[in-house]
N, C-alpha and C positions, 0 to 999 in steps of 0.2 A: 504494500500500500504506500509506504513512504517512498520507495523507489519510483513508483508511478508518479508521485507528486514532484519529485526532484527532476526526473527526466522531462516531464511535461512542462514544468516551469522553465527549464533551461531552453527547451525548444521554442517556447513562446517568446522568451527574452531574445533569442537569436533572430527570430522574425522581426521583432520590434526594432532591432538594431539596423535593419536593412535600409539602404538608400533606395529611392524610387527606381533608379536605373538597374538595380540588382534584380528586380522582378522580371525583367526581360531577358535575363541570362539563363543558360541551361541549368537544369538541376541534375542530380544523380539518377533520377528516374527517367528511363528511356522515353524520349518523345515529349517530356514535360519541361516547360520552363519553370522557373522559381515560382511565378505567380500561380501556375497550375498546381504545384505542390502545396502551396499555402492554402489554396482553395480546397484541396483534398483534406487538409488538416481541419478546416472548418467543418467538413462533413464528418470527419472522425470525431470531433468534439460533440457534434450532435448525436452521433451513435452512442457515445459514452453516456450522455444525458438520458437518452431513450432507454438504454439497457438498464441503467441503475434504477429506473422507475418502472421496470417490467419484471415484477416478481414471478417466481415459478414455484409451484407446489410439488412438482414431480422430482424424481431422483436426479442427482447430478450425473451428467453424461460425459462431460469433458473437463479437462483441467487447463492450466496455463500453457502446457505444451501441445496437447492434443486439440486445443482450440484452432491451431493453425493447420489449414489444408496445404499440402506440399505437392507442387507440380514441378515439371522440368522445362516448360516452355515459357519464355519471357513474354510479358504482355506486348501486344502489337499496337495497342491504341484503338483497336476496333470494337472493344467491349463498349456497350452503350453508355455505361456509367463513366468510363474513362473519357469517352468523347463528350459527354455532358459536362464534366468538370472543366475541360479545356474551354468550352463555349461559355460556361458560367464565369470562369476566371477572367476571360476577355471582357465580359460585360461589366466588370467592376470599373474598368478604365483607369480610375485614380487608385494607385496602390495604397494610398492612405485609407481608403474605404475598406480594402481587403484586410489591412492591418487592424483596423478598428473592429471589423466583424470577428476576426480570430481572437482578439483580446477579449471581446465581449462574451462570445460563446465559449471560448477556451477557458476563461476565468471561471465561468459557471460550472463547466465540466470539472475543473480542478476542485472547486468547493464541494461539489456533489461527491467526488471521490473521497475527500477528506471526511465527509460526514457519513459515508457508507459503512454499514456493518459488514466486515469481511466474511462473515459466515452466512449472510443472506444469499439465498439462491436466486439467480436472475436468468432470464431467457434471452437469447439472441441467435438469429440464424438457425433456428431449430436445434439449438444446443442449450443445455442447462449447466451453469457453472456457479460456484460461489462468487460473490462480488470480489473477494480477494483474489481468486484465480483469474477472473476476467481482467481486473486492473493490472495484475502481474503480466498477463499476456500482452497488454498494451505497452509495456516497457520495451518490448521488441519493436513495435510499431514506431514509437517515439524515437528510439535510438537509430534505427535504420533511416528514418526520414530526416533526422538531424544530420546524419552523414550526407544524405542526398542534398540537403539545403546548402551545406558547406562545400560540396564537391568542386564547384568552380568559383567559390568565393573565399579566398584564403584568409580574409580578414575576419570571417565568422568563426567564433570559437566552436570547438567540437562538443559532443555530448559529455556529461560527467562520466568519469571512467567506470563507475559502477554499472552504467547502462550497457556498454559493450561487453563487460565481463559477464553480466547476467545473460545477455543475448547469445554470447558464445556458448554458454552452458546449454541454452535451449537448442541451438543448432547441433550441438554434440549429442543431445538426447535424440533429436530427429535423425541424425546420421547413424546413431548407435555406436559411435566411436569418437575418440578425442582427435582434434586437429593437432598438427605438430606443435610442440612447445615453442619452436622457433618463430611461429607466427604470432604477431601481436593480435590482441582482440579485434582491433579495427581491420587488420588484414584478413582475418578469418571471415568477418562479416562481409567485406567487399567481395572476396573471392567466392565464398560459399553461396552467396545469393546472386552471383553473376554480375555484380556491379563493375567488376573488372576481371579480365582473364588472369589466371595464375602465370607467373613468370616460369621460365624453364626450370629454375631451381625449386620454385614452389611446387610445380607439378611433380617433380621427382620426390620431394618430401611427402606430398600427398599420396603418392603411389596409386593404388587401385581406386581410392576415393575420388580421384580426378574424374573418372568416367561417370560418376554419379552427379556431378555438378552441372548446372547450378540447382540449388534448392529454391524454387520460386514459391514464396509464401503468400497465401491469400486467405 
């Protein structure tokens, strides 16, 4: 719960620090500009708010790791929701409006998370999780998107180190094996999720795991 709050606050602070021209630069998400990524974060914040007020009475079906569906094909941008986000982001026109909307909805999502009972069962996408596991799952979302935000903006600070460390653990649970100790947490996240290809030396260190990459999370 606390790590959710720290990683989310850091990501929102990073967006708040952007200059207007930064919104037109590419992000680490294939096919998305920074403005598209920030618009996606607004949708994410709305999802958090909706889920935390959608209680479930049935048994828990997923946890913070199994929440994630894992594929091997990177998004192409053809998904209707992905295409909608690009159009919606462009409609803001003034980056200040997008910043304001994220701060407004994002702050509310942060407050809702702070107030949530971690043991409460909630429902989202036909899954039932405890609120604590649901918010823990989102540490991965915030961490990867923080890296995406900073991918082509060297002045933007990265996520707090606890975020990549936790996300590496999740990816290792998904992979069923540890990534090489020589990899930094950030390198694991970028390579494992296909945000950059492994170098020749990294591919050698990964061994047979290379053939299973990337892990596309959704």
